[in-house]
C-alpha positions as a Markdown table, in Angstrom:
| # | Residue | x | y | z |
|---|---|---|---|---|
| 1 | Unk | 160.4 | 156.1 | 169.7 |
| 2 | Unk | 157.8 | 154.1 | 167.7 |
| 3 | Unk | 158.7 | 150.5 | 166.9 |
| 4 | Unk | 159.3 | 149.7 | 163.2 |
| 5 | Unk | 156.8 | 147.5 | 161.4 |
| 6 | Unk | 159.4 | 144.7 | 161.2 |
| 7 | Unk | 159.5 | 144.4 | 165.0 |
| 8 | Unk | 155.8 | 144.6 | 165.7 |
| 9 | Unk | 153.4 | 141.7 | 165.9 |
| 10 | Unk | 151.1 | 141.8 | 162.9 |
| 11 | Unk | 147.5 | 143.0 | 163.6 |
| 12 | Unk | 145.2 | 140.3 | 164.9 |
| 13 | Unk | 142.6 | 139.6 | 167.6 |
| 14 | Unk | 142.5 | 136.0 | 168.9 |
| 15 | Unk | 139.5 | 136.7 | 171.1 |
| 16 | Unk | 137.4 | 137.7 | 168.1 |
| 17 | Unk | 138.6 | 134.6 | 166.2 |
| 18 | Unk | 137.7 | 132.3 | 169.1 |
| 19 | Unk | 134.3 | 134.1 | 169.5 |
| 20 | Unk | 133.4 | 133.7 | 165.9 |
| 21 | Unk | 134.3 | 130.0 | 165.8 |
| 22 | Unk | 132.4 | 129.4 | 169.1 |
| 23 | Unk | 129.4 | 131.2 | 167.7 |
| 24 | Unk | 129.2 | 128.8 | 164.8 |
| 25 | Unk | 129.4 | 125.8 | 167.2 |
| 26 | Unk | 126.6 | 127.3 | 169.3 |
| 27 | Unk | 124.3 | 128.4 | 166.4 |
| 28 | Unk | 124.9 | 126.9 | 162.9 |
| 29 | Unk | 122.9 | 129.5 | 161.1 |
| 30 | Unk | 125.6 | 132.0 | 162.1 |
| 31 | Unk | 127.7 | 130.4 | 159.3 |
| 32 | Unk | 125.2 | 131.5 | 156.7 |
| 33 | Unk | 125.6 | 135.1 | 157.9 |
| 34 | Unk | 129.4 | 135.2 | 157.9 |
| 35 | Unk | 130.6 | 132.6 | 155.4 |
| 36 | Unk | 131.0 | 135.3 | 152.7 |
| 37 | Unk | 132.6 | 137.8 | 155.1 |
| 38 | Unk | 135.8 | 135.8 | 155.9 |
| 39 | Unk | 138.0 | 133.1 | 154.5 |
| 40 | Unk | 140.3 | 130.7 | 156.4 |
| 41 | Unk | 143.3 | 132.8 | 155.4 |
| 42 | Unk | 141.7 | 135.8 | 157.3 |
| 43 | Unk | 142.4 | 134.0 | 160.6 |
| 44 | Unk | 145.7 | 134.8 | 162.2 |
| 45 | Unk | 146.1 | 131.6 | 164.2 |
| 46 | Unk | 146.7 | 128.5 | 162.1 |
| 47 | Unk | 144.5 | 126.3 | 164.3 |
| 48 | Unk | 141.6 | 128.7 | 163.7 |
| 49 | Unk | 142.2 | 128.6 | 160.0 |
| 50 | Unk | 142.0 | 124.8 | 160.0 |
| 51 | Unk | 138.8 | 124.9 | 162.1 |
| 52 | Unk | 137.2 | 127.2 | 159.7 |
| 53 | Unk | 138.2 | 125.0 | 156.8 |
| 54 | Unk | 136.7 | 122.1 | 158.8 |
| 55 | Unk | 133.4 | 124.0 | 159.1 |
| 56 | Unk | 133.2 | 124.4 | 155.3 |
| 57 | Unk | 134.3 | 120.8 | 154.8 |
| 58 | Unk | 131.5 | 119.5 | 157.0 |
| 59 | Unk | 128.9 | 121.6 | 155.2 |
| 60 | Unk | 130.1 | 120.2 | 151.9 |
| 61 | Unk | 130.7 | 116.5 | 152.9 |
| 62 | Unk | 127.9 | 116.2 | 155.4 |
| 63 | Unk | 125.0 | 118.5 | 154.3 |
| 64 | Unk | 122.4 | 118.8 | 156.9 |
| 65 | Unk | 124.6 | 117.8 | 159.8 |
| 66 | Unk | 124.7 | 120.2 | 162.8 |
| 67 | Unk | 128.2 | 121.4 | 163.4 |
| 68 | Unk | 128.9 | 121.3 | 167.2 |
| 69 | Unk | 131.5 | 120.3 | 169.7 |
| 70 | Unk | 130.5 | 116.6 | 169.3 |
| 71 | Unk | 130.3 | 116.3 | 165.5 |
| 72 | Unk | 133.2 | 118.6 | 164.7 |
| 73 | Unk | 135.9 | 116.5 | 166.6 |
| 74 | Unk | 134.6 | 113.3 | 165.0 |
| 75 | Unk | 134.9 | 114.9 | 161.5 |
| 76 | Unk | 138.4 | 116.3 | 162.0 |
| 77 | Unk | 139.5 | 113.0 | 163.5 |
| 78 | Unk | 138.3 | 111.1 | 160.4 |
| 79 | Unk | 140.2 | 113.7 | 158.3 |
| 80 | Unk | 143.4 | 113.5 | 160.4 |
| 81 | Unk | 143.1 | 117.2 | 161.3 |
| 82 | Unk | 142.9 | 117.0 | 165.1 |
| 83 | Unk | 146.4 | 118.3 | 165.7 |
| 84 | Unk | 146.1 | 121.0 | 163.0 |
| 85 | Unk | 142.9 | 122.3 | 164.6 |
| 86 | Unk | 144.6 | 122.7 | 168.0 |
| 87 | Unk | 143.4 | 119.6 | 169.6 |
| 88 | Unk | 140.1 | 118.5 | 171.1 |
| 89 | Unk | 140.6 | 120.4 | 174.3 |
| 90 | Unk | 141.1 | 123.7 | 172.4 |
| 91 | Unk | 137.9 | 123.1 | 170.3 |
| 92 | Unk | 135.9 | 122.2 | 173.5 |
| 93 | Unk | 136.6 | 125.5 | 175.1 |
| 94 | Unk | 135.6 | 127.7 | 172.1 |
| 95 | Unk | 131.9 | 127.8 | 173.0 |
| 96 | Unk | 132.8 | 129.1 | 176.5 |
| 97 | Unk | 134.5 | 132.1 | 174.9 |
| 98 | Unk | 131.5 | 133.5 | 173.1 |
| 99 | Unk | 130.1 | 136.7 | 174.7 |
| 100 | Unk | 127.1 | 136.9 | 172.4 |
| 101 | Unk | 126.7 | 134.8 | 169.3 |
| 102 | Unk | 124.4 | 137.4 | 167.8 |
| 103 | Unk | 127.5 | 139.5 | 167.4 |
| 104 | Unk | 129.1 | 137.0 | 165.0 |
| 105 | Unk | 129.0 | 139.5 | 162.0 |
| 106 | Unk | 130.9 | 142.0 | 164.2 |
| 107 | Unk | 133.5 | 139.4 | 165.1 |
| 108 | Unk | 133.8 | 138.5 | 161.4 |
| 109 | Unk | 134.2 | 142.2 | 160.3 |
| 110 | Unk | 137.0 | 142.7 | 162.9 |
| 111 | Unk | 138.8 | 139.5 | 161.7 |
| 112 | Unk | 138.5 | 140.6 | 158.1 |
| 113 | Unk | 139.7 | 144.2 | 158.7 |
| 114 | Unk | 142.7 | 142.9 | 160.6 |
| 115 | Unk | 143.5 | 140.5 | 157.8 |
| 116 | Unk | 143.4 | 143.4 | 155.3 |
| 117 | Unk | 145.8 | 145.3 | 157.5 |
| 118 | Unk | 148.2 | 142.3 | 157.5 |
| 119 | Unk | 148.0 | 142.1 | 153.7 |
| 120 | Unk | 148.8 | 145.8 | 153.5 |
| 121 | Unk | 151.8 | 145.2 | 155.8 |
| 122 | Unk | 153.0 | 142.4 | 153.4 |
| 123 | Unk | 152.4 | 144.7 | 150.4 |
| 124 | Unk | 154.4 | 147.5 | 152.0 |
| 125 | Unk | 157.3 | 145.1 | 152.5 |
| 126 | Unk | 157.0 | 144.1 | 148.8 |
| 127 | Unk | 157.1 | 147.7 | 147.8 |
| 128 | Unk | 160.2 | 148.3 | 149.8 |
| 129 | Unk | 161.9 | 145.3 | 148.2 |
| 130 | Unk | 160.9 | 146.4 | 144.7 |
| 131 | Unk | 162.8 | 149.7 | 145.3 |
| 132 | Unk | 166.1 | 147.9 | 145.6 |
| 133 | Unk | 165.4 | 145.6 | 142.6 |
| 134 | Unk | 167.6 | 147.1 | 139.9 |
| 135 | Unk | 166.4 | 144.6 | 137.3 |
| 136 | Unk | 162.8 | 145.7 | 137.5 |
| 137 | Unk | 161.5 | 148.6 | 135.4 |
| 138 | Unk | 159.9 | 151.2 | 137.6 |
| 139 | Unk | 156.8 | 151.6 | 135.5 |
| 140 | Unk | 156.2 | 147.8 | 135.5 |
| 141 | Unk | 156.7 | 147.8 | 139.3 |
| 142 | Unk | 154.2 | 150.6 | 139.8 |
| 143 | Unk | 151.7 | 149.0 | 137.6 |
| 144 | Unk | 152.0 | 145.6 | 139.4 |
| 145 | Unk | 151.7 | 147.2 | 142.8 |
| 146 | Unk | 148.9 | 149.4 | 141.8 |
| 147 | Unk | 147.0 | 146.4 | 140.6 |
| 148 | Unk | 147.5 | 144.6 | 143.9 |
| 149 | Unk | 146.4 | 147.7 | 145.9 |
| 150 | Unk | 143.3 | 147.9 | 143.7 |
| 151 | Unk | 142.5 | 144.2 | 144.2 |
| 152 | Unk | 143.0 | 144.6 | 147.9 |
| 153 | Unk | 140.7 | 147.6 | 148.0 |
| 154 | Unk | 138.0 | 145.7 | 146.1 |
| 155 | Unk | 138.3 | 142.8 | 148.5 |
| 156 | Unk | 137.5 | 145.0 | 151.5 |
| 157 | Unk | 133.9 | 145.2 | 150.2 |
| 158 | Unk | 132.0 | 142.0 | 150.3 |
| 159 | Unk | 129.6 | 143.2 | 147.6 |
| 160 | Unk | 126.5 | 142.2 | 149.6 |
| 161 | Unk | 123.2 | 141.9 | 147.7 |
| 162 | Unk | 120.9 | 144.8 | 147.9 |
| 163 | Unk | 117.2 | 145.5 | 147.3 |
| 164 | Unk | 116.6 | 146.8 | 143.8 |
| 165 | Unk | 115.2 | 150.0 | 145.3 |
| 166 | Unk | 118.7 | 150.8 | 146.4 |
| 167 | Unk | 119.8 | 150.8 | 142.7 |
| 168 | Unk | 116.5 | 152.3 | 141.4 |
| 169 | Unk | 117.4 | 155.8 | 142.5 |
| 170 | Unk | 120.7 | 155.6 | 140.6 |
| 171 | Unk | 119.0 | 154.3 | 137.5 |
| 172 | Unk | 116.3 | 156.9 | 137.5 |
| 173 | Unk | 118.9 | 159.7 | 138.1 |
| 174 | Unk | 121.0 | 158.4 | 135.2 |
| 175 | Unk | 118.0 | 158.1 | 132.8 |
| 176 | Unk | 116.1 | 161.3 | 133.7 |
| 177 | Unk | 118.8 | 163.7 | 134.7 |
| 178 | Unk | 121.6 | 163.6 | 131.9 |
| 179 | Unk | 104.6 | 133.8 | 144.9 |
| 180 | Unk | 103.4 | 131.8 | 142.1 |
| 181 | Unk | 99.9 | 131.9 | 140.8 |
| 182 | Unk | 97.3 | 129.6 | 142.3 |
| 183 | Unk | 97.1 | 126.2 | 140.5 |
| 184 | Unk | 100.8 | 126.2 | 139.4 |
| 185 | Unk | 103.0 | 123.3 | 140.3 |
| 186 | Unk | 106.1 | 125.5 | 140.0 |
| 187 | Unk | 106.9 | 129.2 | 139.9 |
| 188 | Unk | 105.0 | 130.8 | 137.0 |
| 189 | Unk | 107.4 | 132.5 | 134.5 |
| 190 | Unk | 104.7 | 134.9 | 133.4 |
| 191 | Unk | 104.7 | 133.2 | 129.9 |
| 192 | Unk | 101.7 | 130.9 | 129.4 |
| 193 | Unk | 103.3 | 128.7 | 126.8 |
| 194 | Unk | 106.6 | 128.3 | 128.7 |
| 195 | Unk | 104.6 | 127.4 | 131.9 |
| 196 | Unk | 102.6 | 124.9 | 129.9 |
| 197 | Unk | 105.8 | 123.3 | 128.4 |
| 198 | Unk | 107.4 | 123.1 | 131.8 |
| 199 | Unk | 104.3 | 121.6 | 133.4 |
| 200 | Unk | 103.5 | 124.6 | 135.6 |
| 201 | Unk | 106.7 | 126.7 | 135.6 |
| 202 | Unk | 110.1 | 126.4 | 137.2 |
| 203 | Unk | 110.3 | 123.7 | 139.9 |
| 204 | Unk | 112.1 | 123.8 | 143.2 |
| 205 | Unk | 115.6 | 122.1 | 143.2 |
| 206 | Unk | 115.8 | 122.4 | 139.4 |
| 207 | Unk | 118.8 | 123.8 | 137.6 |
| 208 | Unk | 117.6 | 125.6 | 134.5 |
| 209 | Unk | 120.0 | 126.7 | 131.8 |
| 210 | Unk | 119.1 | 129.4 | 129.3 |
| 211 | Unk | 121.5 | 129.2 | 126.4 |
| 212 | Unk | 122.0 | 131.3 | 123.2 |
| 213 | Unk | 124.6 | 132.8 | 121.0 |
| 214 | Unk | 125.8 | 136.3 | 121.9 |
| 215 | Unk | 123.2 | 139.1 | 121.4 |
| 216 | Unk | 120.3 | 136.8 | 120.8 |
| 217 | Unk | 118.5 | 137.8 | 124.0 |
| 218 | Unk | 119.2 | 135.4 | 126.8 |
| 219 | Unk | 119.7 | 138.1 | 129.4 |
| 220 | Unk | 116.5 | 139.9 | 128.1 |
| 221 | Unk | 114.6 | 136.6 | 128.5 |
| 222 | Unk | 115.9 | 136.1 | 132.1 |
| 223 | Unk | 115.1 | 139.7 | 133.0 |
| 224 | Unk | 111.6 | 139.4 | 131.5 |
| 225 | Unk | 110.9 | 136.3 | 133.5 |
| 226 | Unk | 112.3 | 137.9 | 136.7 |
| 227 | Unk | 110.3 | 141.1 | 136.0 |
| 228 | Unk | 107.1 | 139.0 | 135.6 |
| 229 | Unk | 107.8 | 137.4 | 139.0 |
| 230 | Unk | 109.2 | 140.2 | 141.2 |
| 231 | Unk | 107.0 | 143.1 | 139.9 |
| 232 | Unk | 103.8 | 141.1 | 139.6 |
| 233 | Unk | 101.2 | 143.3 | 141.4 |
| 234 | Unk | 99.0 | 140.5 | 142.7 |
| 235 | Unk | 101.4 | 137.6 | 143.6 |
| 236 | Unk | 105.0 | 138.8 | 143.6 |
| 237 | Unk | 107.8 | 136.3 | 143.9 |
| 238 | Unk | 111.0 | 137.2 | 145.6 |
| 239 | Unk | 113.9 | 137.0 | 143.1 |
| 240 | Unk | 117.7 | 137.0 | 143.7 |
| 241 | Unk | 119.6 | 138.1 | 140.6 |
| 242 | Unk | 123.4 | 137.7 | 140.3 |
| 243 | Unk | 124.7 | 139.9 | 137.4 |
| 244 | Unk | 128.3 | 139.1 | 136.8 |
| 245 | Unk | 128.5 | 141.0 | 133.5 |
| 246 | Unk | 126.1 | 144.0 | 133.9 |
| 247 | Unk | 125.9 | 146.6 | 136.6 |
| 248 | Unk | 122.8 | 146.7 | 138.8 |
| 249 | Unk | 121.9 | 150.2 | 137.5 |
| 250 | Unk | 121.9 | 148.9 | 133.9 |
| 251 | Unk | 119.7 | 146.0 | 135.0 |
| 252 | Unk | 117.2 | 148.5 | 136.4 |
| 253 | Unk | 117.3 | 150.6 | 133.3 |
| 254 | Unk | 116.3 | 147.6 | 131.3 |
| 255 | Unk | 113.5 | 146.7 | 133.6 |
| 256 | Unk | 112.3 | 150.3 | 133.5 |
| 257 | Unk | 112.3 | 150.3 | 129.7 |
| 258 | Unk | 110.2 | 147.1 | 129.7 |
| 259 | Unk | 107.8 | 148.3 | 132.4 |
| 260 | Unk | 107.4 | 151.8 | 131.0 |
| 261 | Unk | 107.6 | 150.7 | 127.3 |
| 262 | Unk | 110.2 | 153.4 | 126.7 |
| 263 | Unk | 113.0 | 152.9 | 124.1 |
| 264 | Unk | 116.0 | 151.6 | 126.0 |
| 265 | Unk | 118.5 | 153.2 | 123.5 |
| 266 | Unk | 116.9 | 156.6 | 124.1 |
| 267 | Unk | 117.2 | 156.1 | 127.8 |
| 268 | Unk | 120.8 | 155.1 | 127.8 |
| 269 | Unk | 121.7 | 158.0 | 125.4 |
| 270 | Unk | 119.8 | 160.6 | 127.4 |
| 271 | Unk | 117.5 | 161.4 | 124.4 |
| 272 | Unk | 114.2 | 161.1 | 126.2 |
| 273 | Unk | 111.1 | 163.2 | 125.6 |
| 274 | Unk | 108.9 | 164.8 | 128.3 |
| 275 | Unk | 106.4 | 162.0 | 127.7 |
| 276 | Unk | 109.0 | 159.4 | 128.1 |
| 277 | Unk | 110.2 | 161.1 | 131.3 |
| 278 | Unk | 106.7 | 161.1 | 132.8 |
| 279 | Unk | 106.2 | 157.4 | 131.9 |
| 280 | Unk | 109.6 | 156.5 | 133.5 |
| 281 | Unk | 108.9 | 158.4 | 136.7 |
| 282 | Unk | 105.4 | 156.9 | 137.0 |
| 283 | Unk | 106.8 | 153.4 | 136.4 |
| 284 | Unk | 109.5 | 154.0 | 139.0 |
| 285 | Unk | 106.8 | 154.9 | 141.6 |
| 286 | Unk | 105.0 | 151.5 | 140.9 |
| 287 | Unk | 108.3 | 149.6 | 141.0 |
| 288 | Unk | 109.3 | 151.0 | 144.4 |
| 289 | Unk | 106.3 | 149.1 | 145.9 |
| 290 | Unk | 107.8 | 145.8 | 144.8 |
| 291 | Unk | 111.5 | 146.7 | 145.0 |
| 292 | Unk | 112.1 | 144.4 | 148.0 |
| 293 | Unk | 111.1 | 141.5 | 145.8 |
| 294 | Unk | 114.1 | 141.9 | 143.5 |
| 295 | Unk | 117.6 | 141.5 | 145.1 |
| 296 | Unk | 120.6 | 142.4 | 143.0 |
| 297 | Unk | 124.2 | 141.1 | 143.4 |
| 298 | Unk | 126.4 | 142.8 | 140.7 |
| 299 | Unk | 129.9 | 142.2 | 142.0 |
| 300 | Unk | 132.1 | 141.3 | 139.0 |
| 301 | Unk | 134.3 | 138.2 | 139.0 |
| 302 | Unk | 132.4 | 136.8 | 142.0 |
| 303 | Unk | 133.6 | 133.4 | 143.1 |
| 304 | Unk | 131.5 | 130.2 | 143.2 |
| 305 | Unk | 131.9 | 130.1 | 147.0 |
| 306 | Unk | 130.6 | 133.7 | 147.3 |
| 307 | Unk | 127.6 | 132.9 | 145.1 |
| 308 | Unk | 126.7 | 129.9 | 147.2 |
| 309 | Unk | 127.2 | 131.8 | 150.5 |
| 310 | Unk | 125.0 | 134.8 | 149.4 |
| 311 | Unk | 122.4 | 132.5 | 147.8 |
| 312 | Unk | 122.0 | 130.8 | 151.2 |
| 313 | Unk | 121.5 | 134.1 | 152.9 |
| 314 | Unk | 119.1 | 135.3 | 150.3 |
| 315 | Unk | 116.9 | 132.2 | 150.7 |
| 316 | Unk | 117.1 | 131.8 | 154.4 |
| 317 | Unk | 117.1 | 135.4 | 155.6 |
| 318 | Unk | 115.2 | 137.2 | 152.8 |
| 319 | Unk | 112.8 | 134.4 | 151.6 |
| 320 | Unk | 114.1 | 134.4 | 148.0 |
| 321 | Unk | 112.2 | 131.8 | 145.9 |
| 322 | Unk | 114.3 | 131.7 | 142.8 |
| 323 | Unk | 117.9 | 132.7 | 141.8 |
| 324 | Unk | 119.1 | 133.9 | 138.5 |
| 325 | Unk | 122.8 | 133.9 | 137.5 |
| 326 | Unk | 124.1 | 135.8 | 134.4 |
| 327 | Unk | 126.2 | 134.0 | 133.4 |
| 328 | Unk | 127.9 | 130.7 | 134.2 |
| 329 | Unk | 131.1 | 131.4 | 132.1 |
| 330 | Unk | 131.9 | 134.4 | 134.4 |
| 331 | Unk | 131.8 | 132.5 | 137.7 |
| 332 | Unk | 135.3 | 132.2 | 139.2 |
| 333 | Unk | 135.6 | 128.4 | 140.0 |
| 334 | Unk | 137.0 | 127.3 | 143.4 |
| 335 | Unk | 139.9 | 124.9 | 143.8 |
| 336 | Unk | 142.9 | 124.1 | 141.7 |
| 337 | Unk | 143.2 | 126.8 | 139.0 |
| 338 | Unk | 145.7 | 124.5 | 137.1 |
| 339 | Unk | 142.8 | 122.3 | 136.0 |
| 340 | Unk | 141.5 | 122.5 | 132.5 |
| 341 | Unk | 138.6 | 124.9 | 131.8 |
| 342 | Unk | 136.1 | 122.3 | 131.1 |
| 343 | Unk | 136.9 | 120.5 | 134.4 |
| 344 | Unk | 136.4 | 123.8 | 136.3 |
| 345 | Unk | 133.1 | 124.4 | 134.6 |
| 346 | Unk | 132.0 | 120.9 | 135.4 |
| 347 | Unk | 132.6 | 121.6 | 139.1 |
| 348 | Unk | 130.7 | 124.9 | 138.8 |
| 349 | Unk | 127.6 | 123.2 | 137.2 |
| 350 | Unk | 127.6 | 120.4 | 139.7 |
| 351 | Unk | 127.9 | 122.9 | 142.6 |
| 352 | Unk | 124.9 | 124.9 | 141.2 |
| 353 | Unk | 122.8 | 121.8 | 140.9 |
| 354 | Unk | 123.7 | 120.8 | 144.4 |
| 355 | Unk | 122.9 | 124.3 | 145.7 |
| 356 | Unk | 119.4 | 124.2 | 144.1 |
| 357 | Unk | 118.7 | 121.0 | 145.9 |
| 358 | Unk | 120.1 | 122.3 | 149.2 |
| 359 | Unk | 118.1 | 125.5 | 149.1 |
| 360 | Unk | 115.0 | 123.9 | 147.5 |
| 361 | Unk | 114.6 | 126.7 | 144.9 |
| 362 | Unk | 115.0 | 126.9 | 141.2 |
| 363 | Unk | 118.4 | 128.3 | 139.9 |
| 364 | Unk | 118.3 | 129.8 | 136.4 |
| 365 | Unk | 121.8 | 130.1 | 135.0 |
| 366 | Unk | 122.6 | 131.7 | 131.6 |
| 367 | Unk | 125.1 | 130.1 | 129.3 |
| 368 | Unk | 126.6 | 130.9 | 125.9 |
| 369 | Unk | 126.5 | 128.5 | 123.1 |
| 370 | Unk | 129.4 | 128.1 | 120.6 |
| 371 | Unk | 129.3 | 131.0 | 118.2 |
| 372 | Unk | 130.2 | 129.0 | 115.1 |
| 373 | Unk | 128.3 | 125.8 | 115.9 |
| 374 | Unk | 124.8 | 127.5 | 115.7 |
| 375 | Unk | 125.4 | 130.2 | 113.2 |
| 376 | Unk | 123.6 | 128.4 | 110.3 |
| 377 | Unk | 121.1 | 126.4 | 112.2 |
| 378 | Unk | 119.2 | 126.2 | 115.5 |
| 379 | Unk | 121.3 | 125.6 | 118.6 |
| 380 | Unk | 121.5 | 122.2 | 120.1 |
| 381 | Unk | 122.4 | 120.8 | 123.5 |
| 382 | Unk | 125.9 | 119.9 | 122.3 |
| 383 | Unk | 126.5 | 123.6 | 121.5 |
| 384 | Unk | 126.6 | 124.6 | 125.2 |
| 385 | Unk | 130.0 | 126.2 | 125.7 |
| 386 | Unk | 132.9 | 124.9 | 127.7 |
| 387 | Unk | 131.5 | 121.7 | 129.3 |
| 388 | Unk | 129.2 | 118.8 | 128.5 |
| 389 | Unk | 128.6 | 118.7 | 132.3 |
| 390 | Unk | 126.3 | 121.7 | 132.0 |
| 391 | Unk | 124.0 | 119.7 | 129.8 |
| 392 | Unk | 124.3 | 116.7 | 132.1 |
| 393 | Unk | 123.6 | 118.5 | 135.4 |
| 394 | Unk | 120.8 | 120.7 | 134.1 |
| 395 | Unk | 117.2 | 119.6 | 134.7 |
| 396 | Unk | 115.9 | 122.0 | 132.0 |
| 397 | Unk | 117.8 | 123.5 | 129.1 |
| 398 | Unk | 116.1 | 126.3 | 127.2 |
| 399 | Unk | 117.8 | 127.4 | 123.9 |
| 400 | Unk | 117.0 | 130.6 | 122.0 |
| 401 | Unk | 117.1 | 130.7 | 118.2 |
| 402 | Unk | 117.0 | 133.9 | 116.3 |
| 403 | Unk | 116.7 | 133.0 | 112.6 |
| 404 | Unk | 117.5 | 136.5 | 111.5 |
| 405 | Unk | 121.0 | 136.1 | 113.0 |
| 406 | Unk | 121.7 | 132.9 | 111.2 |
| 407 | Unk | 123.5 | 132.6 | 107.9 |
| 408 | Unk | 120.7 | 130.3 | 106.7 |
| 409 | Unk | 117.4 | 132.1 | 106.8 |
| 410 | Unk | 115.4 | 128.9 | 106.8 |
| 411 | Unk | 113.3 | 129.1 | 110.0 |
| 412 | Unk | 112.4 | 125.4 | 110.2 |
| 413 | Unk | 113.8 | 123.4 | 113.1 |
| 414 | Unk | 113.7 | 119.7 | 112.1 |
| 415 | Unk | 114.8 | 118.4 | 115.5 |
| 416 | Unk | 111.8 | 119.8 | 117.4 |
| 417 | Unk | 108.1 | 119.8 | 116.8 |
| 418 | Unk | 106.7 | 123.3 | 116.3 |
| 419 | Unk | 103.4 | 123.6 | 118.0 |
| 420 | Unk | 102.1 | 127.1 | 118.4 |
| 421 | Unk | 98.3 | 126.9 | 118.6 |
| 422 | Unk | 97.9 | 130.4 | 119.9 |
| 423 | Unk | 100.0 | 132.1 | 117.2 |
| 424 | Unk | 97.8 | 131.9 | 114.1 |
| 425 | Unk | 97.5 | 134.9 | 111.9 |
| 426 | Unk | 99.7 | 137.0 | 114.2 |
| 427 | Unk | 102.7 | 134.8 | 113.4 |
| 428 | Unk | 102.1 | 135.2 | 109.7 |
| 429 | Unk | 101.9 | 139.0 | 110.2 |
| 430 | Unk | 105.1 | 139.1 | 112.3 |
| 431 | Unk | 107.0 | 137.4 | 109.5 |
| 432 | Unk | 105.7 | 139.6 | 106.7 |
| 433 | Unk | 107.2 | 142.5 | 105.0 |
| 434 | Unk | 106.0 | 145.0 | 107.6 |
| 435 | Unk | 107.8 | 143.0 | 110.3 |
| 436 | Unk | 111.0 | 142.9 | 108.3 |
| 437 | Unk | 111.0 | 146.7 | 108.2 |
| 438 | Unk | 110.5 | 146.8 | 112.0 |
| 439 | Unk | 113.7 | 145.2 | 113.3 |
| 440 | Unk | 112.8 | 146.2 | 116.8 |
| 441 | Unk | 110.2 | 143.4 | 116.9 |
| 442 | Unk | 111.2 | 139.9 | 115.8 |
| 443 | Unk | 110.2 | 136.3 | 116.5 |
| 444 | Unk | 112.5 | 134.2 | 118.7 |
| 445 | Unk | 112.1 | 130.4 | 118.8 |
| 446 | Unk | 112.2 | 129.1 | 122.4 |
| 447 | Unk | 113.4 | 125.6 | 122.4 |
| 448 | Unk | 112.9 | 123.3 | 125.3 |
| 449 | Unk | 115.9 | 121.1 | 124.4 |
| 450 | Unk | 116.0 | 119.1 | 127.6 |
| 451 | Unk | 113.5 | 118.5 | 130.4 |
| 452 | Unk | 114.4 | 115.9 | 132.9 |
| 453 | Unk | 110.8 | 115.4 | 134.0 |
| 454 | Unk | 108.9 | 116.4 | 130.9 |
| 455 | Unk | 108.9 | 116.6 | 127.2 |
| 456 | Unk | 110.9 | 118.8 | 124.8 |
| 457 | Unk | 109.4 | 121.1 | 122.2 |
| 458 | Unk | 109.5 | 124.6 | 120.8 |
| 459 | Unk | 107.3 | 127.7 | 120.5 |
| 460 | Unk | 107.7 | 131.3 | 119.6 |
| 461 | Unk | 107.9 | 134.5 | 121.6 |
| 462 | Unk | 108.3 | 138.1 | 120.3 |
| 463 | Unk | 111.4 | 139.9 | 121.3 |
| 464 | Unk | 111.0 | 143.7 | 121.4 |
| 465 | Unk | 114.6 | 144.8 | 121.4 |
| 466 | Unk | 113.8 | 148.5 | 121.8 |
| 467 | Unk | 112.1 | 147.6 | 125.2 |
| 468 | Unk | 114.6 | 144.8 | 125.9 |
| 469 | Unk | 111.5 | 142.7 | 126.5 |
| 470 | Unk | 110.0 | 139.3 | 125.6 |
| 471 | Unk | 106.2 | 139.1 | 125.1 |
| 472 | Unk | 103.7 | 136.4 | 124.2 |
| 473 | Unk | 102.6 | 136.8 | 120.6 |
| 474 | Unk | 98.9 | 137.0 | 121.4 |
| 475 | Unk | 99.6 | 140.1 | 123.6 |
| 476 | Unk | 101.1 | 142.0 | 120.7 |
| 477 | Unk | 98.6 | 144.0 | 118.6 |
| 478 | Unk | 99.1 | 144.9 | 114.9 |
| 479 | Unk | 99.4 | 148.6 | 116.0 |
| 480 | Unk | 102.7 | 147.7 | 117.6 |
| 481 | Unk | 104.3 | 147.2 | 114.2 |
């Protein structure tokens, strides 16, 4: 007769737990590969949980320090964690219990899967108890348990990043069937005026914030810059893009619309012509060649810890040179959830700045500005939503101003000098009556509101909403209107 669940030892594998911990002690880079695969609670043995927490604590408190059987005991002794971690003798023997440290990902997957089984076991007990709870409405009980099962199912997938080519097929199916330039100090954004204002483009270790009111075009600007980088035919730059709000397929549809110059609304509604279809397919063929340069992570409600772990892997394993995050308000903060929202967002912004310095790449993070504060004027630094720490931690803050969406139609921005030497007659034309009739093309003011190592200022770009694309004004011909 089979034993009941209540009398069985919960699923676990102490040999895999020891092997994973020992692998990190032998080869620190292992932690980059597996940090996002397991959490401390996934370990069955309490000492192993505490050792894993010590690994992460050392990485945070002592960046750059090699974690080994010498440094770890010193760290846990200072923290008063020696007994919790099983003692020095236990830690010392971990490295001798590693068959092959290259198998660390396998060890982590075993640990994670067994952890999920234990969670399922606990959930089954909870289901059993709910049956005998006469005070609980059955529909409420089913809904609550269904939510937990759904959450558990989602957590079995680590939502690893993928090449954009993996998503491109899905995007094409949906639409059709129903390194920086030479001479730049930083990474070229593909926009001459923006590169000029930033002194050569985005700099390594910088945290760049792109802020705007809803529906002004901050995601479109970030995607336009990422497109200019990753799908540059001569000098592509490897991009990592965290999309917390939009599915990867939708991102690719927007990029296809920009590259193919096909109306995005027609694509999303399936109302494409044969000419559009041909342009889309030809564009997709070109984009496949560069698909490895655009890595997408589109897991919703991703945690700050997960973003940091996967960013490290993107940079160190894939050679990613810049990271985009859309957007900061959707990042699940780590730590005490009882803290006030602005305190949690302050921790997020500090962590992102620290991550940019650690990985030595620019991190571009999108942020909303207060809806009411900027509705009748240009946005300002103080309008950044949720925390003043975002303004403080950022090296560069870029704000977008769409005068057509303001209550006040006055396009003058008194706080910033407007210097657009390359606009000339084309700016006059874009603001004329013909332009007003063509709402798909409008001028957006790009405000460099903060630059830690440079000057502030403003200039104009054209936003082509039908292609979800920003373009430099001198590249737009009068025939486009």
